[in-house]
C-alpha positions as CSV (number, residue, x, y, z in Angstrom):
1,X,1.8,31.5,18.3
2,X,5.0,31.9,20.4
3,X,3.3,33.7,23.3
4,X,4.9,31.0,25.7
5,X,8.4,31.4,24.3
6,X,10.9,31.2,27.1
7,X,8.4,29.5,29.5
8,X,8.9,26.0,30.9
9,X,5.9,23.7,31.6
10,X,5.4,20.5,33.4
11,X,2.4,18.4,32.4
12,X,1.7,15.4,34.6
13,X,0.2,12.3,33.0
14,X,1.2,13.5,29.5
15,X,2.0,10.3,27.7
16,X,-1.4,10.0,26.0
17,X,-4.8,11.5,25.8
18,X,-5.6,14.9,27.1
19,X,-2.2,15.3,28.7
20,X,-0.3,14.5,25.5
21,X,-2.5,17.0,23.6
22,X,-1.8,19.7,26.3
23,X,2.0,19.1,26.1
24,X,2.0,19.3,22.3
25,X,-0.1,22.5,22.3
26,X,2.0,24.2,24.9
27,X,5.0,23.4,22.8
28,X,3.4,24.8,19.7
29,X,3.2,28.1,21.5
30,X,6.9,28.1,22.4
31,X,7.0,26.5,25.8
32,X,9.7,23.9,26.7
33,X,7.8,21.0,28.1
34,X,8.4,18.2,30.6
35,X,6.2,15.3,29.6
36,X,5.6,13.3,32.8
37,X,4.6,9.7,32.8
38,X,4.2,7.0,35.4
39,X,4.3,3.8,33.4
40,X,4.0,4.6,29.6
41,X,7.6,5.6,28.8
42,X,7.3,4.6,25.1
43,X,4.2,6.7,24.6
44,X,5.8,9.7,26.5
45,X,8.9,9.5,24.3
46,X,6.6,9.5,21.2
47,X,5.0,12.7,22.5
48,X,8.5,14.2,22.9
49,X,9.4,13.1,19.4
50,X,6.4,14.8,17.9
51,X,7.2,18.0,19.7
52,X,10.8,17.9,18.6
53,X,9.8,17.1,15.0
54,X,8.0,20.5,14.9
55,X,11.0,22.4,16.3
56,X,10.0,22.3,20.0
57,X,11.9,21.3,23.1
58,X,10.7,18.5,25.5
59,X,11.9,15.8,27.8
60,X,10.1,12.7,29.1
61,X,10.4,12.4,32.9
62,X,9.2,9.5,35.0
63,X,7.4,10.2,38.3
64,X,4.4,8.8,40.1
65,X,3.0,12.1,41.5
66,X,0.8,10.2,43.9
67,X,4.0,9.9,45.9
68,X,5.0,13.4,47.3
69,X,8.8,12.7,47.0
70,X,8.5,11.9,43.3
71,X,6.3,14.9,42.6
72,X,9.0,17.1,44.2
73,X,11.7,15.4,42.2
74,X,9.7,15.9,39.0
75,X,9.7,19.6,39.5
76,X,13.4,19.6,40.5
77,X,14.2,17.8,37.3
78,X,12.3,20.3,35.2
79,X,14.3,23.2,36.8
80,X,17.6,21.3,36.4
81,X,16.8,20.5,32.7
82,X,15.5,23.8,31.6
83,X,16.6,26.3,34.3
84,X,13.2,27.4,35.5
85,X,9.5,26.6,35.9
86,X,6.6,28.7,34.9
87,X,3.7,26.4,34.3
88,X,2.3,23.3,35.9
89,X,-0.6,21.4,34.4
90,X,-2.0,18.8,36.9
91,X,-3.5,16.4,34.4
92,X,-2.5,13.0,35.9
93,X,-5.6,11.2,37.2
94,X,-7.4,7.9,37.4
95,X,-11.1,7.2,36.9
96,X,-13.0,4.1,37.9
97,X,-16.7,3.8,38.5
98,X,-18.2,1.5,41.2
99,X,-21.6,1.3,42.9
100,X,-21.6,2.1,46.6
101,X,-21.8,-1.5,47.6
102,X,-18.6,-2.4,45.8
103,X,-16.4,0.5,47.0
104,X,-13.5,-0.6,49.1
105,X,-10.5,1.1,50.6
106,X,-8.2,0.3,47.7
107,X,-10.6,2.0,45.2
108,X,-10.9,5.0,47.5
109,X,-7.2,5.5,48.2
110,X,-6.2,4.8,44.5
111,X,-8.4,7.6,43.4
112,X,-7.7,10.2,46.1
113,X,-3.9,9.4,46.2
114,X,-3.5,10.4,42.5
115,X,-6.3,12.8,41.8
116,X,-6.0,14.8,45.0
117,X,-2.9,14.1,46.9
118,X,-0.8,14.0,43.8
119,X,-2.1,17.4,42.6
120,X,-1.6,19.0,46.0
121,X,2.0,18.0,46.4
122,X,2.9,18.7,42.8
123,X,1.5,22.2,43.2
124,X,3.4,22.6,46.5
125,X,6.6,21.8,44.8
126,X,5.9,24.0,41.8
127,X,4.9,27.0,43.9
128,X,8.3,26.9,45.6
129,X,10.1,26.6,42.1
130,X,8.3,29.5,40.4
131,X,10.4,32.6,40.1
132,X,9.8,36.2,40.9
133,X,7.5,36.6,37.9
134,X,5.1,34.0,39.4
135,X,3.6,31.1,37.5
136,X,0.4,29.4,36.4
137,X,-1.2,26.2,37.5
138,X,-4.1,24.6,35.6
139,X,-5.9,21.7,37.2
140,X,-7.7,19.2,35.0
141,X,-10.9,18.5,36.8
142,X,-14.2,17.1,35.4
143,X,-17.8,18.0,34.9
144,X,-18.4,15.1,37.4
145,X,-17.3,17.5,40.1
146,X,-20.7,19.2,39.9
147,X,-22.7,16.2,38.7
148,X,-24.5,13.4,40.4
149,X,-24.0,10.4,38.2
150,X,-24.6,7.0,39.8
151,X,-21.5,4.9,40.5
152,X,-19.2,7.9,40.4
153,X,-19.2,8.8,44.1
154,X,-15.5,8.6,44.7
155,X,-14.3,9.9,41.4
156,X,-16.7,12.8,41.6
157,X,-15.6,13.6,45.1
158,X,-11.9,13.8,44.0
159,X,-12.8,16.3,41.3
160,X,-14.9,18.4,43.7
161,X,-11.8,18.5,45.9
162,X,-9.7,19.7,42.9
163,X,-12.1,22.5,42.3
164,X,-11.9,23.5,46.0
165,X,-8.2,23.4,45.9
166,X,-8.3,25.6,42.8
167,X,-10.2,28.4,44.5
168,X,-8.4,28.2,47.8
169,X,-4.8,28.0,46.3
170,X,-5.6,30.8,43.9
171,X,-6.4,33.0,47.0
172,X,-3.3,31.8,48.8
173,X,-0.8,32.0,46.0
174,X,-2.1,35.2,44.4
175,X,0.3,37.4,46.3
176,X,3.1,35.4,44.8
177,X,1.8,36.2,41.3
178,X,0.8,32.6,40.9
179,X,-2.5,32.0,39.1
180,X,-4.5,28.8,39.7
181,X,-7.4,27.7,37.5
182,X,-9.4,24.6,36.8
183,X,-10.7,23.1,33.5
184,X,-13.7,20.8,33.7
185,X,-14.0,18.5,30.6
186,X,-17.1,16.5,29.9
187,X,-16.7,13.2,28.1
188,X,-13.6,13.3,26.0
189,X,-12.7,10.6,23.4
190,X,-9.3,9.1,24.3
191,X,-7.6,5.7,24.5
192,X,-8.5,5.5,28.1
193,X,-12.2,6.3,27.8
194,X,-12.6,3.9,24.9
195,X,-11.4,1.1,27.3
196,X,-14.2,1.9,29.7
197,X,-17.1,-0.4,29.5
198,X,-19.4,2.6,30.6
199,X,-18.1,5.0,27.9
200,X,-20.8,4.2,25.4
201,X,-23.5,4.8,28.0
202,X,-21.8,8.1,29.0
203,X,-21.8,9.3,25.4
204,X,-25.4,8.2,24.9
205,X,-26.3,10.3,28.0
206,X,-24.1,13.3,27.3
207,X,-24.4,14.1,23.6
208,X,-28.2,14.8,23.5
209,X,-27.6,17.3,26.4
210,X,-24.6,19.0,24.8
211,X,-25.5,22.0,22.7
212,X,-22.6,21.5,20.3
213,X,-23.8,17.9,19.8
214,X,-20.6,15.8,20.2
215,X,-18.2,14.5,22.8
216,X,-14.9,16.3,23.3
217,X,-11.5,15.7,21.7
218,X,-8.2,16.1,23.5
219,X,-7.3,19.2,21.6
220,X,-10.6,20.9,22.8
221,X,-9.1,20.8,26.2
222,X,-5.5,21.6,25.3
223,X,-6.3,24.9,23.6
224,X,-8.2,26.2,26.7
225,X,-5.2,25.2,28.9
226,X,-2.8,27.0,26.6
227,X,-4.9,30.2,26.8
228,X,-5.2,30.0,30.6
229,X,-1.4,29.8,31.1
230,X,-0.7,32.6,28.6
231,X,-0.3,36.3,29.3
232,X,-3.7,36.9,27.7
233,X,-5.3,35.2,30.7
234,X,-3.3,37.2,33.2
235,X,-6.4,38.5,35.0
236,X,-7.9,35.1,35.5
237,X,-7.4,33.0,38.7
238,X,-9.5,30.9,40.9
239,X,-11.8,30.1,38.0
240,X,-13.5,26.7,37.6
241,X,-14.3,26.5,33.9
242,X,-16.6,24.0,32.3
243,X,-15.1,23.0,29.0
244,X,-17.7,20.6,27.6
245,X,-19.5,22.0,24.6
246,X,-22.2,23.6,26.7
247,X,-23.0,20.4,28.8
248,X,-24.2,21.3,32.2
């Protein structure tokens, strides 16, 4: 505990689910956290309240990171509020499954604009804001990036792009002491996944193939992220890490 004291983190899409768990876990290790949200201000403020109730520092900041100008402003706000930036967790994303015959341009652009473009421009802004000691970026990808599940063509493609960005940007930013890694959750039980009509089918498919015999919880992902941004993971970069109870 406390190994992130003095560090400042931005977590995109942090008002609920995996993002909220990541924000709270980073704060528990001493980081000051910007809790980003696009629409759920009340939930973001609740995350901030939980962090502050445990003695941490956090601020909720609105930004739609699918818009490059807002992604840039999010990073600028973090630096203005806390004086520096050390960690970026690209968690904001959207998932929607459609068979090939039902895919339209709106579906395609909605997914790529947030899952890929948003991640790219948030990372661009963060890389410019990191100081001389470098920084750490963790991208929340998905096991879908390596899978071949029917109806997930666009979503899976966005996450494959995330993994490609992770490897490429790790090589590019390494000389700046910036580490870039990717975490690949399997099915995780959140408010969002419970609202998916397909989630029960995903669970029925995944659990029998998962050696640890269950779906994930947000904290399962959050603790791995906290490790990856910590000094203990200082020799890890460019890694694409399945975090799914052994599911392959």
